[in-house]
C-alpha positions in Angstrom: 19.9 12.2 6.8 20.7 8.7 8.2 20.4 8.0 11.9 20.6 5.1 14.3 18.8 4.5 17.6 19.1 1.6 20.0 17.5 0.0 23.0 18.8 -2.8 25.2 19.6 -5.4 22.5 18.3 -3.8 19.3 19.7 -1.2 16.9 17.5 0.4 14.3 18.8 2.5 11.4 16.4 5.0 9.8 16.4 7.9 7.4 14.9 11.4 8.1 13.4 13.3 5.3 12.3 16.9 5.6 9.2 17.9 3.6 7.5 21.2 3.2 4.3 19.3 2.2 4.2 17.3 5.4 1.8 18.4 8.1 2.9 16.0 10.8 5.7 13.6 11.6 5.3 10.2 9.9 7.2 7.0 10.6 7.0 4.4 7.8 8.4 0.9 8.2 8.7 -1.1 5.0 8.8 -4.8 4.5 12.4 -4.7 3.2 13.6 -3.3 6.6 13.8 0.3 5.6 12.5 2.9 8.1 11.7 6.4 6.8 10.7 9.3 9.0 9.2 12.3 7.2 9.1 15.5 9.2 7.6 18.9 8.4 10.2 21.6 7.8 9.4 23.4 11.0 10.0 20.4 13.2 13.6 20.1 14.6 15.8 17.1 14.1 16.2 16.7 17.9 12.4 16.5 18.4 12.1 14.0 15.5 14.8 11.8 17.0 13.1 11.8 20.4 9.8 10.8 18.8 11.6 7.9 17.0 13.1 6.8 20.3 9.7 6.9 22.0 8.2 4.8 19.1 11.1 2.3 19.0 9.0 -0.6 20.4 6.4 -0.1 17.7 9.1 0.1 15.0 10.7 -3.1 16.2 7.3 -4.9 16.2 6.7 -3.8 12.6 10.2 -5.0 11.6 9.6 -8.3 13.3 6.2 -8.7 11.6 7.7 -8.1 8.2 10.6 -10.5 8.8 8.0 -13.2 9.6 5.3 -12.3 7.1 7.4 -11.0 4.2 5.1 -10.8 1.1 6.3 -12.6 -1.9 6.0 -9.8 -4.5 8.3 -10.1 -7.4 10.8 -7.2 -7.5 11.4 -7.5 -11.3 9.0 -5.8 -13.7 10.4 -6.9 -17.1 8.2 -6.8 -20.1 8.6 -10.6 -20.6 7.4 -11.3 -17.0 4.4 -9.0 -17.6 3.5 -10.8 -20.9 3.9 -14.2 -19.3 1.6 -13.3 -16.4 -0.9 -10.9 -18.0 -3.5 -13.6 -19.0 -3.5 -15.2 -15.6 -3.8 -11.7 -13.9 -6.6 -10.8 -16.3 -8.6 -13.9 -15.5 -8.1 -13.4 -11.7 -8.9 -9.7 -11.7 -12.1 -10.1 -13.9 -13.3 -12.9 -11.6 -12.7 -10.8 -8.4 -14.2 -7.6 -9.9 -17.3 -9.6 -10.8 -17.6 -11.3 -7.4 -16.8 -8.2 -5.3 -19.0 -5.9 -7.4 -22.0 -8.0 -6.3 -21.9 -6.0 -3.1 -22.2 -2.7 -5.0 -23.7 -3.2 -8.5 -21.6 -0.4 -9.9 -21.3 0.0 -13.7 -17.8 -1.0 -14.6 -16.3 0.2 -17.9 -13.2 -1.4 -19.4 -10.8 -3.4 -17.2 -7.2 -3.3 -18.1 -4.2 -5.1 -16.7 -1.0 -3.0 -16.9 2.6 -3.1 -15.9 2.6 -0.1 -13.5 5.8 0.6 -11.7 4.2 2.5 -8.8 0.5 1.7 -8.7 -1.5 -1.3 -7.7 -4.6 0.1 -9.4 -6.4 3.1 -10.7 -9.9 4.2 -11.8 -10.7 6.7 -14.6 -13.6 9.2 -14.6 -15.0 7.1 -17.5 -15.4 4.2 -15.2 -12.4 2.2 -16.5 -10.4 0.2 -14.0 -6.7 -0.5 -14.3 -4.8 -3.0 -12.2 -1.1 -4.0 -11.9 -0.5 -7.5 -13.1 1.5 -8.2 -9.9 -1.7 -8.2 -7.9 -1.7 -11.9 -8.5 1.5 -12.2 -6.4 -0.2 -10.7 -3.3 -2.1 -12.6 -0.7 -5.8 -12.8 -1.7 -7.0 -10.4 1.1 -4.6 -7.6 -0.2 -5.7 -8.2 -3.8 -9.4 -8.0 -2.8 -8.7 -4.7 -1.0 -7.2 -3.3 -4.2 -10.2 -4.4 -6.3 -12.7 -3.0 -3.8 -10.8 0.2 -3.5 -10.9 0.8 -7.2 -14.6 -0.3 -7.4 -15.6 2.2 -4.8 -14.0 5.0 -6.9 -16.7 4.3 -9.4 -19.2 5.9 -7.0 -16.8 8.3 -5.0 -13.9 9.6 -7.1 -12.1 10.8 -4.0 -11.0 9.5 -0.5 -13.9 11.1 1.5 -15.7 9.5 4.4 -18.4 8.3 2.1 -15.7 6.5 0.0 -14.2 4.8 3.0 -17.7 3.9 4.2 -18.2 2.1 0.8 -14.9 0.2 1.2 -15.8 -0.7 4.8 -19.0 -2.4 3.7 -16.9 -5.2 2.1 -13.6 -4.9 3.9 -14.3 -3.9 7.6 -10.6 -4.0 8.6 -9.5 -1.9 5.6 -7.3 0.4 7.7 -5.1 -2.4 8.8 -4.9 -3.9 5.3 -4.3 -0.5 3.7 -1.3 0.1 6.1 0.1 -3.3 5.3 -0.2 -2.7 1.5 1.5 0.7 1.8 4.5 -1.0 3.3 4.9 -3.2 0.1 7.0 -1.4 -2.5 6.2 -2.4 -6.0 9.6 -1.4 -7.6 
């Protein structure tokens, strides 16, 4: 369901999505200007709209932030582009894994660079790390967060407090960086 809300000089369009898996109301602002509100089934549309109205200042701040700081991530994911950038991505990722793993000394299995459509990285139970080649298009602090995140899965194969404690050892502001990364769609 598409809706619009406005304040004095600003008008914001957003989409409301109902989910039976959602436990609470969630507002997501994406770098391309999309605003998505996910609501639990039991929450009314009227209440959802009132929450969006009350958070309008926050939404406008996020939209302004992304307008100024739009990440330059390629939207194309062709095989040719992947093959042209795979070697550069491999060198970069291997170097960052080696440097960032000095904080942990985890045993790393195989590292693979892939052309994922929806993931920045993943870790297998065998200790293998996979990374999206488009990590090289991200600002270095976002790329480092992805590397550290996957490294920490070598010790904690979950997202428990212990896992986030490991991430925080290297990236103290991981919550802010994680939120920023979530707003970037890979396509």
